[in-house]
TILUMKOL-627600 format. One record per residue (C-alpha): z, x, y; residue in one letter. Coordinates in nm, 3 decimals, padded with zeros to 5 digits. Layout:
BEGIN
+---------+---------+---------+-----+
!      pz !      px !      py ! res !
+---------+---------+---------+-----+
!       Z !       X !       Y !   A !
...
+---------+---------+---------+-----+
END
This chain:
BEGIN
+---------+---------+---------+-----+
!      pz !      px !      py ! res !
+---------+---------+---------+-----+
!  00.641 ! -03.135 !  01.312 !   G !
!  00.482 ! -02.811 !  01.202 !   N !
!  00.656 ! -02.530 !  01.386 !   S !
!  00.340 ! -02.315 !  01.343 !   H !
!  00.125 ! -02.561 !  01.541 !   R !
!  00.105 ! -02.582 !  01.919 !   T !
! -00.125 ! -02.799 !  02.128 !   Q !
! -00.201 ! -02.753 !  02.499 !   F !
! -00.299 ! -03.053 !  02.719 !   Y !
! -00.421 ! -03.075 !  03.075 !   I !
! -00.393 ! -03.421 !  03.229 !   N !
! -00.358 ! -03.573 !  02.885 !   G !
! -00.678 ! -03.406 !  02.747 !   A !
! -00.631 ! -03.155 !  02.464 !   I !
! -00.756 ! -02.808 !  02.550 !   Q !
! -00.624 ! -02.593 !  02.272 !   F !
! -00.481 ! -02.629 !  01.920 !   D !
! -00.347 ! -02.334 !  01.720 !   T !
! -00.439 ! -02.505 !  01.400 !   I !
! -00.809 ! -02.429 !  01.456 !   D !
! -00.779 ! -02.138 !  01.698 !   E !
! -00.978 ! -01.922 !  01.455 !   H !
! -01.288 ! -02.134 !  01.513 !   R !
! -01.291 ! -02.037 !  01.877 !   Y !
! -01.246 ! -01.663 !  01.819 !   H !
! -01.495 ! -01.643 !  01.541 !   E !
! -01.751 ! -01.827 !  01.747 !   S !
! -01.741 ! -01.540 !  01.991 !   L !
! -01.843 ! -01.286 !  01.726 !   V !
! -02.057 ! -01.427 !  01.437 !   H !
! -02.327 ! -01.620 !  01.631 !   P !
! -02.409 ! -01.317 !  01.839 !   A !
! -02.433 ! -01.103 !  01.529 !   M !
! -02.649 ! -01.349 !  01.341 !   L !
! -02.877 ! -01.402 !  01.640 !   A !
! -02.971 ! -01.042 !  01.678 !   T !
! -03.207 ! -00.860 !  01.436 !   P !
! -03.027 ! -00.525 !  01.456 !   R !
! -02.663 ! -00.455 !  01.384 !   H !
! -02.659 ! -00.083 !  01.346 !   E !
! -02.464 !  00.004 !  01.657 !   N !
! -02.173 ! -00.198 !  01.791 !   I !
! -01.986 ! -00.108 !  02.105 !   L !
! -01.634 ! -00.245 !  02.183 !   I !
! -01.504 ! -00.170 !  02.532 !   I !
! -01.125 ! -00.163 !  02.547 !   G !
! -00.864 ! -00.028 !  02.305 !   G !
! -00.600 ! -00.300 !  02.342 !   G !
! -00.492 ! -00.519 !  02.050 !   I !
! -00.799 ! -00.743 !  02.103 !   A !
! -01.050 ! -00.458 !  02.081 !   G !
! -00.874 ! -00.288 !  01.787 !   L !
! -00.835 ! -00.607 !  01.590 !   S !
! -01.201 ! -00.691 !  01.650 !   L !
! -01.300 ! -00.353 !  01.510 !   A !
! -01.062 ! -00.415 !  01.221 !   H !
! -01.235 ! -00.748 !  01.155 !   K !
! -01.579 ! -00.593 !  01.157 !   Y !
! -01.505 ! -00.319 !  00.902 !   I !
! -01.347 ! -00.570 !  00.663 !   H !
! -01.616 ! -00.838 !  00.693 !   D !
! -01.864 ! -00.813 !  00.412 !   R !
! -02.139 ! -00.947 !  00.626 !   R !
! -02.137 ! -00.633 !  00.847 !   W !
! -01.917 ! -00.359 !  00.699 !   N !
! -02.195 ! -00.186 !  00.499 !   N !
! -02.453 ! -00.164 !  00.772 !   R !
! -02.287 ! -00.095 !  01.111 !   I !
! -02.174 !  00.197 !  01.314 !   Q !
! -01.901 !  00.095 !  01.556 !   L !
! -01.787 !  00.274 !  01.872 !   T !
! -01.477 !  00.182 !  02.061 !   L !
! -01.420 !  00.315 !  02.412 !   M !
! -01.084 !  00.315 !  02.594 !   E !
! -01.050 !  00.444 !  02.951 !   R !
! -00.684 !  00.548 !  02.920 !   K !
! -00.534 !  00.826 !  02.709 !   D !
! -00.371 !  00.584 !  02.472 !   R !
! -00.450 !  00.273 !  02.277 !   Y !
! -00.261 ! -00.055 !  02.296 !   G !
! -00.332 ! -00.206 !  02.639 !   G !
! -00.031 ! -00.417 !  02.740 !   R !
!  00.148 ! -00.306 !  02.421 !   V !
!  00.347 !  00.007 !  02.494 !   K !
!  00.652 !  00.107 !  02.295 !   T !
!  00.855 !  00.399 !  02.437 !   M !
!  01.026 !  00.622 !  02.182 !   R !
!  01.368 !  00.756 !  02.269 !   I !
!  01.362 !  01.134 !  02.222 !   P !
!  01.530 !  01.255 !  01.906 !   K !
!  01.787 !  01.455 !  02.098 !   E !
!  01.916 !  01.128 !  02.250 !   H !
!  01.917 !  00.934 !  01.930 !   Q !
!  02.230 !  00.855 !  01.736 !   G !
!  02.451 !  00.823 !  02.041 !   D !
!  02.536 !  00.458 !  01.970 !   G !
!  02.209 !  00.301 !  02.071 !   R !
!  02.101 !  00.006 !  01.860 !   A !
!  01.729 !  00.114 !  01.856 !   N !
!  01.535 !  00.433 !  01.883 !   E !
!  01.265 !  00.267 !  02.095 !   W !
!  01.218 !  00.010 !  02.372 !   Y !
!  00.921 ! -00.191 !  02.493 !   E !
!  00.763 ! -00.109 !  02.823 !   A !
!  00.493 ! -00.369 !  02.788 !   G !
!  00.466 ! -00.679 !  02.567 !   A !
!  00.811 ! -00.727 !  02.429 !   S !
!  00.784 ! -00.983 !  02.143 !   R !
!  00.562 ! -01.205 !  01.933 !   V !
!  00.635 ! -01.580 !  01.932 !   A !
!  00.644 ! -01.780 !  01.614 !   Q !
!  00.331 ! -01.974 !  01.724 !   L !
!  00.129 ! -01.652 !  01.748 !   H !
!  00.060 ! -01.667 !  01.377 !   H !
! -00.269 ! -01.477 !  01.394 !   R !
! -00.097 ! -01.172 !  01.546 !   V !
!  00.178 ! -01.200 !  01.283 !   R !
! -00.083 ! -01.227 !  01.007 !   D !
! -00.254 ! -00.914 !  01.145 !   L !
!  00.079 ! -00.729 !  01.148 !   A !
!  00.135 ! -00.836 !  00.786 !   K !
! -00.206 ! -00.702 !  00.688 !   Q !
! -00.121 ! -00.371 !  00.848 !   M !
!  00.212 ! -00.373 !  00.651 !   Q !
!  00.433 ! -00.370 !  00.963 !   C !
!  00.788 ! -00.483 !  00.895 !   K !
!  00.870 ! -00.799 !  01.092 !   E !
!  01.213 ! -00.837 !  01.254 !   L !
!  01.355 ! -01.158 !  01.390 !   V !
!  01.498 ! -01.109 !  01.742 !   L !
!  01.861 ! -01.208 !  01.784 !   P !
!  01.947 ! -01.538 !  01.933 !   A !
!  02.091 ! -01.361 !  02.239 !   S !
!  01.749 ! -01.223 !  02.326 !   Y !
!  01.660 ! -01.263 !  02.697 !   D !
!  01.414 ! -01.544 !  02.772 !   Q !
!  01.484 ! -01.770 !  02.479 !   H !
!  01.856 ! -01.786 !  02.543 !   T !
!  01.811 ! -01.816 !  02.922 !   N !
!  01.597 ! -02.120 !  02.879 !   I !
!  01.837 ! -02.288 !  02.634 !   Q !
!  02.125 ! -02.207 !  02.874 !   H !
!  01.937 ! -02.353 !  03.171 !   L !
!  01.847 ! -02.667 !  02.987 !   H !
!  02.210 ! -02.723 !  02.895 !   K !
!  02.385 ! -02.623 !  03.217 !   I !
!  02.151 ! -02.756 !  03.475 !   F !
!  02.069 ! -03.082 !  03.295 !   H !
!  01.691 ! -03.073 !  03.285 !   F !
!  01.710 ! -03.412 !  03.110 !   Q !
!  01.881 ! -03.557 !  03.415 !   K !
!  01.619 ! -03.399 !  03.656 !   I !
!  01.350 ! -03.561 !  03.448 !   Y !
!  01.515 ! -03.902 !  03.430 !   Q !
!  01.593 ! -03.907 !  03.796 !   D !
!  01.232 ! -03.827 !  03.888 !   F !
!  01.082 ! -04.081 !  03.646 !   V !
!  01.318 ! -04.345 !  03.781 !   K !
!  01.188 ! -04.289 !  04.131 !   E !
!  00.820 ! -04.213 !  04.065 !   H !
!  00.742 ! -04.325 !  03.716 !   G !
!  00.624 ! -04.122 !  03.415 !   E !
!  00.264 ! -04.114 !  03.553 !   Y !
!  00.396 ! -03.942 !  03.868 !   G !
!  00.460 ! -03.633 !  03.661 !   L !
!  00.090 ! -03.572 !  03.624 !   R !
!  00.031 ! -03.518 !  03.991 !   S !
!  00.300 ! -03.252 !  04.055 !   V !
!  00.423 ! -02.928 !  03.893 !   S !
!  00.764 ! -02.889 !  03.739 !   W !
!  00.839 ! -02.659 !  04.034 !   M !
!  00.772 ! -02.951 !  04.264 !   D !
!  00.998 ! -03.176 !  04.059 !   V !
!  01.284 ! -02.927 !  04.081 !   M !
!  01.235 ! -02.892 !  04.458 !   K !
!  01.258 ! -03.267 !  04.493 !   M !
!  01.547 ! -03.337 !  04.259 !   M !
!  01.771 ! -03.025 !  04.293 !   C !
!  01.967 ! -02.863 !  04.569 !   T !
!  01.814 ! -02.556 !  04.723 !   T !
!  02.075 ! -02.333 !  04.556 !   E !
!  02.009 ! -02.480 !  04.211 !   T !
!  01.628 ! -02.464 !  04.257 !   Y !
!  01.644 ! -02.098 !  04.342 !   I !
!  01.864 ! -02.013 !  04.052 !   K !
!  01.639 ! -02.210 !  03.813 !   L !
!  01.329 ! -02.035 !  03.938 !   M !
!  01.490 ! -01.691 !  03.913 !   R !
!  01.642 ! -01.737 !  03.568 !   D !
!  01.349 ! -01.915 !  03.403 !   W !
!  01.119 ! -01.612 !  03.426 !   G !
!  00.777 ! -01.760 !  03.345 !   F !
!  00.719 ! -01.901 !  03.696 !   Q !
!  00.347 ! -01.943 !  03.648 !   A !
!  00.415 ! -02.217 !  03.383 !   V !
!  00.645 ! -02.401 !  03.632 !   L !
!  00.395 ! -02.365 !  03.916 !   R !
!  00.052 ! -02.417 !  03.756 !   E !
!  00.109 ! -02.672 !  03.475 !   M !
!  00.157 ! -03.034 !  03.569 !   N !
!  00.511 ! -03.163 !  03.511 !   A !
!  00.401 ! -03.409 !  03.240 !   Y !
!  00.248 ! -03.138 !  03.026 !   D !
!  00.536 ! -02.904 !  03.097 !   F !
!  00.793 ! -03.162 !  02.990 !   W !
!  00.629 ! -03.293 !  02.683 !   H !
!  00.448 ! -02.980 !  02.547 !   Y !
!  00.550 ! -02.648 !  02.698 !   A !
!  00.929 ! -02.710 !  02.739 !   R !
!  00.995 ! -02.810 !  02.371 !   P !
!  00.807 ! -02.502 !  02.256 !   Q !
!  01.011 ! -02.269 !  02.476 !   Y !
!  01.332 ! -02.428 !  02.358 !   L !
!  01.263 ! -02.417 !  01.985 !   S !
!  01.050 ! -02.107 !  01.931 !   D !
!  01.159 ! -01.801 !  01.737 !   T !
!  01.057 ! -01.452 !  01.848 !   Y !
!  00.980 ! -01.146 !  01.649 !   Y !
!  00.928 ! -00.774 !  01.690 !   T !
!  00.844 ! -00.501 !  01.438 !   Y !
!  01.017 ! -00.202 !  01.307 !   E !
!  00.956 !  00.085 !  01.550 !   N !
!  00.831 ! -00.163 !  01.805 !   G !
!  00.510 ! -00.357 !  01.865 !   L !
!  00.327 ! -00.031 !  01.898 !   Q !
!  00.354 !  00.005 !  01.524 !   S !
!  00.086 ! -00.264 !  01.494 !   I !
! -00.140 ! -00.055 !  01.726 !   I !
! -00.063 !  00.271 !  01.543 !   D !
! -00.150 !  00.111 !  01.209 !   A !
! -00.482 ! -00.022 !  01.342 !   L !
! -00.579 !  00.307 !  01.499 !   V !
! -00.490 !  00.502 !  01.184 !   A !
! -00.708 !  00.267 !  00.977 !   E !
! -01.003 !  00.284 !  01.216 !   L !
! -00.980 !  00.666 !  01.254 !   E !
! -00.998 !  00.694 !  00.873 !   A !
! -01.315 !  00.473 !  00.854 !   S !
! -01.653 !  00.648 !  00.848 !   P !
! -01.796 !  00.346 !  01.026 !   L !
! -01.590 !  00.384 !  01.343 !   V !
! -01.579 !  00.624 !  01.636 !   S !
! -01.279 !  00.596 !  01.870 !   L !
! -01.289 !  00.749 !  02.214 !   Q !
! -01.014 !  00.769 !  02.477 !   T !
! -01.054 !  00.893 !  02.843 !   H !
! -01.377 !  00.707 !  02.845 !   T !
! -01.481 !  00.495 !  03.139 !   K !
! -01.780 !  00.266 !  03.121 !   V !
! -01.987 !  00.304 !  03.441 !   L !
! -02.289 !  00.081 !  03.387 !   N !
! -02.435 ! -00.153 !  03.123 !   I !
! -02.814 ! -00.220 !  03.121 !   Q !
! -02.991 ! -00.460 !  02.882 !   S !
! -03.364 ! -00.470 !  02.825 !   F !
! -03.615 ! -00.592 !  02.568 !   H !
! -03.898 ! -00.410 !  02.396 !   T !
! -04.170 ! -00.602 !  02.205 !   P !
! -04.169 ! -00.576 !  01.832 !   Q !
! -04.450 ! -00.825 !  01.759 !   T !
! -04.636 ! -01.080 !  01.971 !   N !
! -04.354 ! -01.331 !  01.913 !   Q !
! -04.042 ! -01.120 !  01.884 !   Q !
! -03.859 ! -00.883 !  02.115 !   F !
! -03.595 ! -00.628 !  02.025 !   N !
! -03.301 ! -00.631 !  02.262 !   Q !
! -03.154 ! -00.288 !  02.348 !   Q !
! -02.855 ! -00.184 !  02.547 !   L !
! -02.788 !  00.124 !  02.747 !   N !
! -02.430 !  00.192 !  02.845 !   V !
! -02.353 !  00.481 !  03.079 !   S !
! -01.999 !  00.609 !  03.049 !   Y !
! -01.787 !  00.903 !  03.148 !   Q !
! -01.583 !  01.082 !  02.882 !   H !
! -01.325 !  01.311 !  03.044 !   D !
! -01.549 !  01.472 !  03.317 !   E !
! -01.880 !  01.447 !  03.135 !   D !
! -02.130 !  01.171 !  03.195 !   A !
! -02.300 !  01.026 !  02.880 !   N !
! -02.531 !  00.748 !  02.771 !   L !
! -02.466 !  00.516 !  02.474 !   Y !
! -02.783 !  00.366 !  02.336 !   H !
! -02.826 !  00.076 !  02.088 !   T !
+---------+---------+---------+-----+
END
């Protein structure tokens, strides 16, 4: 099949398909913009990759980019959210280390995350394929081979039937079909325990497991933070955007004022604290 397409099912019902993921994300933005009469001031709260990429989308979308003023507020002293690349100080570089940076947050981008990869390509970040020995990917392949996941699956289905997988998690299956020692090792080495615990075993076996076994992972030259840095640099250079760190949103108040007998103009007051000063953002 198409290695760039992933589907997520719960109890046999499709919940998510990466082939039309963009429809979901765009439906969060454009209807709200089209339904409101005023678009002069836009506030984005949070400077992670989601907030930054949303701001990037606004300033490049012809429907909005010539008539908006966008403010992005981030409560920390840095942008990136879960993405945090640590740079090795120059005085310690060149001593045989393979890289001059390491990831302290998100560590990779999966092949199926094609929208993140497309964004990185737009920002001219150099994509690097992670080596086959890279942590989780190799661990899962090793576990599948050594501990005979296929046999665990076959033994369970033989006793309980294929339909029985829908009523238990894969964690439950391993508890039932493995020795305690093997179960503990599987849980420790797999890593993503939430998948084993929260997804029913049928969905895990048929949809999640094949993806984990076959996926390719990527990073970017100078780390994932390079995507964040490129987004921030672009937004800082735009006259349409104001970026603020050390800014904590305290309260959001929405109210309507009448324009005509039939129409009301929605306004938003956001109280926030920048460093030690209290301020009010008004739309």
